[in-house]
N, C-alpha and C positions, 0 to 999 in steps of 0.2 A: 504494499500500500504506499509506503514511503516513496518508492519509485514512481507510482502513478501520480501522486500529488506533486512531486518534484517536476515531472513532465508537464503537468497541467500549468504550473507556476511559470515554467520556461515558455510555454506557448502564449500565456498572458503577456509576458514581456515582449515576445515577438509581435503579438497583435497590436501592442501599444506603440512600439517604437520602429517597427520595420515597415517596408512597403514604400513604393515610389509615390511621388506627389501626383494628385489627381488634377487633370486639366479642367475638371468641372464637378457637377454633382453626380453621385452614383447611387445605385440601388433605391431605397426608399426616398432618399433625398432628391433624387432625379425626378421621381414620379410626384413629388410634393410641389414641384414648380417654383422653389425658392430661387433667388437671384444671386445668393452669395453662399459659397460653401468653403469649408476649410480645406487643407491640403490633402485630407483623406477623403474628401468628397461628400461631407456631411454638412447639413445646413447650419450656418452660423446662427446663434440664438437670436430669436425675434424676426426672422426673415421668412418664415413659412406663410404664404398667403392662404387665407381662409375665406371662402365664398360667403357673402352675407346671408344666403339662404341657409346654410348649415349653421351658422351662429344663431340666427333667429329661431330656427326649428328647435335646436337643443335648448336654447334659452326658454322658449315656450314650455318645453316639457319639464324644466326645472321649476318654472314659476307655477305650473299647474299643481305641483306638490306642496305648495306653501302651507296647507293646513294638515299635512301629514307629520306625525311625531318624527323626531330626528332619525331614529333608528329604522324607520319605515321608508325614508326617502331613498330614491334610487340615485346613487352618485357614481358616475362613470370614473373608474380608478385605473391608475397606472401602476402595474406590479414592479416592484423594485425601480421606482421612477427615477432615482438618482443615477442608475447605472445606464447612462445614455452616451451614445457615440458623439453627440454634440459637445459633450464635456470630456471628451478623450478616454472614455471607458471603452475598450475594445475598438479603438479608433480605426483599426485595420482589419476588422472582421471581414470574412470573405463569404459568409452564408447570405444568400439573397432571399429576402422575404417574398412570398410566404412559403411555408413548408409544403411538402417534403423537400428538404434541402439536397441539393446536389453534392455528392461526395467527390473528393474530400473537400471539407470546408470548416471553418470554426467560427463560432459566434459567442463571445463572452459578454456582450451587453445585452441588456433586456430592452432597451429603448433606443430609438433613433434620434428623437427631438428633445430640445431643452424644456425645462419647467415652463418657461415663458410660452413657448409655441404650443405645448400641450394645453395649457390654460386657454390660449386663444382658440384652440380647436374644440373646447368644451369639457376637458377633463377637470374634475373638482376633487378628486380624491388621490393622494400621493402616499405610496407605500415605500417607507425608507428604513434602512439598517444604518445605524450610526454607532461608531466605536471610537475609543481612544487609541490612537496610533500616531507615531512620529510627532509626539508632543502636541496633538491637537485632537479635537473631536471631529471625526472625519465621517464621510458616507462611503461605507465599503462593506463587503461580504467578509466578516471575520467571525470567529468564535464558533463556527459550525464544524462538522466533521471535516469538511473541506476547507481548510485554512488558505484563503486566497491572499495574494500580496497587497500590502499597502505602501504607497510611496508617499514622499514628502508632498508631491504634486497632486496626490489623491485629493479631490475636492473637499473642503471642509464643510461641516454641518452649518456653520454660521453663514457661509457663502450661499448655500442652497436655500436656506430659510429666508435670507434677505432677498433672494430673487423673487420668491413668492410673495413676500411683504411689498416689494417694489411694485409688482403687478397689481396688487390690491390697492396701491395708493393712486393708480392711474385713474383718470376720469371715466366714470361709468362702471367701475370695477369695485368699488368699496363695499358694496352690500352682497357680493357673491359669497355664497356659503363655502368654505374650504374645510375638507376633512383630511387630516394627516395621521396616518397610522404608522407608528414607530414599531417596527417588528422586534429589534433588539435595541432598546434605548439607551446604550452606554452605561451599563451598571457601574455604580461606584463613582459617578461624576454628576451627582444630581444638580448641584449648584451651577455648573457650567452649562448642562443641557437646558435647565429652566431659564437661566439669564439669557441664552441665545434665543430661545422662543419668545420671551417677553421683549427683548430688544427688537425682534423682527415684526411682531405683531401687536405688541402693547395690550390695550384694553379690549381688542377684538377677540382675544382668547376667552372662552368660557371655562373658568377654572373650577375644579371640584368643589371648592368652597362655595363659589357663586351658584353652582347647580344646586347645592343644599340650601343655601340661605334664600335665593331668589325664587327657586322653583320647587322647593320642598323635596329635592332629590328626584324628581320626575322629570324625564326629558321633555322639553317643550316641542312645539312645532317648529319647523323651518321658518315660518312667518314671524313667530315670537322671537326667535334667535336674531333674525334680521332686524326686527323693530328695535330690539335692545342693543344692537351693534355687537352681539356676541356671536360673530359669524366665522370664527376659526376654532375648530374642535380638534384637540389632540388626544389620540387614543392609543392604548397598548393592550395587548393580552399576555404580555410578559409577566413573569413573576415579580419583577422589579417595576414599581409604578413611580419611581423617582420622587418619592415623598408626597405624592399627591398634590403638588403645587400647581402644575399646569396640565398635567396628563391624567386622563381618566382610564381606569382599568375597565376593560370591556370584553364581552365575548359574543361570538356569533358562530353559526354553522359554517365550517370551512370544507370545501370540496374542490377537487381538481377539475379543470375543464374537460379532461379525458373522460370524466364520469357524467358529464351533462348530456341530457337527452332533450329533444325538441318538446315544445308545448304539445299536450298537456301533461306529460310525464315530468318534465323539468328537473330531471336528475334527482328526483326524490323530493323536490321542494313543492309544497302545495301553494300555488300563487296567492290564493285568497286568505290564507291562514296566517296567524301571527308568527313572528320569528324572523330574524335577520340572517340572511345567507350570503356568503362569499364564494364565488367560484374564481380560481386563480389559474393562470396559465404560465408556461415557461417556454420562451423561444430561444433559449441558449442551446449551444451544441459544442460539446468538448469532443474532439475526435476520438473515436474508439469508446470512450468512457461513458459519455452521457449525450442523450439527445432529448431535450426537453419536450418538443412537440409529441414524441411518441410515448415518453415516460410520464409526463404530467398533462400533456395536452395544451392546446392553444385555441383561441377564438379568433376567427377571421370575418365572421358574420354575426351581428348582434341581434338580428331579427327575432329569433326565439328566445333570446335572453330577455329582451324587452317584454315580450308577451308572458314570460314567466315572473316578471317583476322581481328579478334578482337584484337585491339592494346594492351589492358591491361586486360588480363584475371587474375583475382585476386582470387587465390586459397587458400583454407584452407588444412591443413595437406598435404602439398607438399610431394611427395615421388616418388622414381624412377619409380615405375610401372606407375604412373599417367603421368610422364614426357615422358616415352616411347611412349605414344599415341599422343604426340605433334610432333613426327617426321614424316614429309612427304617426306623427301628426301631419304637418304640411306636405303636400304633394310637391315634388321637384318644381322649382320656380314659382310656388305660391308663398305669400299672396301675389298674384299676378298683376294686381293693380293696387295703388295706395289704399290703405285701410282708412275709412272714415267712420263717423258715428252711424252712418246709414248702411255700412257693410253688413252682409249676412253670409254665414259660413255653413256648409254642409259637408257631411261625411259621405264620400262616395262608396256605393256598394260594389263598384267595378274595380277600382284601383285601390280601395281600402284607405285613402288618404283624405285630408281636408282640402276644400277648395273654396275660393271666394265666388259666390254666385253672381252670374251676369245679371240676374234679375231676381229680386226678393219676392216677386209674385209667382214663383213657382209653387205648385201644390204638393208639399212633401209633409210626411209625418214628422213629429217632433221627438227627439230622444229624451226619455224621462228616466231619471235615476232615483232609486229609492232613497228617502231621506236618511235612513238608519243603516241600511245594508247596502253600501256604496257599489258593491260588485254586481248589484241586481238591477237590470234594465227592463223597461217595457216602452211601448210607443204610445203617442197620444191617441185619444179615441177617434180623432178626426185628422185628416191632412188639411193643410192650409197655407196661406202666404206667410212669410216670416213675420213674427210678431212675438213680443214679450207678454202680450195680453192674450186671454182667451186661448191658451195653448191646449187646454183640455187634457192635461196629464191625470191619471187616475189618482185616487186618494193615496197619500203617503209617498207620491212620486213627484218630482219636479223637473222642469226643463233644465238640462244640464249638459256638461261636457266631461269626457273622460279624463280622469286626473293621472292616469299611468297607463302603461302598455297593456296590463292585464285587463283593466276595465275597458280600455279600447277594444281589446280582442272579444270580451264578452258582448259588447254592443255590436260588433261585427257579426258574430254568430246569431245575434237576434235579427239583424236587418236583411241578411242574405245579400241578394243583389240590389236592394233598394237603396236610393239616396235619402238621407234624413237630415233635418236641420239639427245643428248643435249649438249650444248657447256660448258663443264666443263674445257676445256683446259687451259683457263688463270689461274686456280688455281693450275695447275700441276707444280711439281718441274722442274725447268729449262725451263720453257716455254718462248719462244721468240715470240713476236707478229709479225704478217705480216705487212709489210708496207701498209698503207692505201692511196689510191688515191682518192682525191675529185671528186665528181660526179657533174658536172656543172649544171645538171637538177634537182638536189635533194638538197634543202636547209637544209636537215639533213645531209650533207656531213661531212667528216671528218674534214673539216676546220671550221664547225660551231657547231658541237655537238660531244659528245663522243659516240662511239658505245658500244654495250654490251660487246665486248672483251675488249675495252679499259678501260671501267669502272671497270671490274672485275680484270684486271691486276693491276690498281691503288690500288684497294681495297686490293688485295693480298700482294702487296708490303708494304702497311701500316701495315697490320696485321701479316706480316711474323714473325715467332718465337712464335706465340701464338696458333699454331694448337696442 
């Protein structure tokens, strides 16, 4: 075994220092369309262009979850997010994505792009290993059975956290919810780790003591966290919680992507039941000894993951093509015309995506969601022109919009090939809600609970300016 580890360490050195200079972008970076690459052919930080449609669609899907408790929010994750070729981890890797890889090749990096570019693409979860080595807290794979090398130029934890903090300080980003999972949080260096996190994120961090004092130890909704500017959450499931100053001890169900099965099996996850699930992949390949895609599995298409409402899909080699498959809301190119207060949106029974209607006078049924059991849908009693009045949803149902991929799938199963109106109105510019009158026969009346429209309105007011 000593010989095996020694050989792998030698290969890592070669993958980092050897190889000729690239005349341009290579592999995933070439597909990304960035205009500036480093000498190994990987996109320079912040240079990956992201189409406005993808940004808007993924933001829509995040905003729809505003009223979900934090641990039920679906957060697109980057597995081993620090281990990226953009920052010279495996800079000269030779395996071309996607698998199966052509042999012989080696891939020691888990990601291609920087934190900044992954954030711009829609990633909001970062999985990071940090260890004390070379007289600093660094982001590296150490302490496992396979002790990989750490160099003085291995990126520091402080540099990585500052990059995410700087992105949050940019106009339009300050209210984005960020989840950081420290897989092995640098045991024995509590003060250093906590100080780095506080210096990078300040009061944005929801600390364990604030969770207890402000929320009674119960995790609030994403909307509440954003309202209170506690939109950076640091988690670990390690035995070391670093004193509980900034980091929450948490647990969830972990599964390899190799065990994931399409909807409705969902790799054993019941989409509508409580419980947080994480499926993780591994795109690394060490010649002869390890091939992550076959031994752990990887995801290249997120369509079924979204239907299954996997809260933490932890991906390797995050790229725009992959993230396009995470979109279950807007059809490609939609909204096709500027949205106004008069716009009306329908879910298509043919392509299963959202569209802006060319006319609000189409006769379509309305999508009605159960007020208590949100996974349950029915249709209005009558079809009609788009309206927020006289919708004719049955008792205990209201005109609404699917808040996640699973609820969207349940609605699709109901409508078949029909088009139906969905209630996107509260997100439209200039929207004014209709006054609500309490129903004395319904304990879910306006006096006792929020309706779909009210929840979406509050969320849109909180998030205004971030579209």
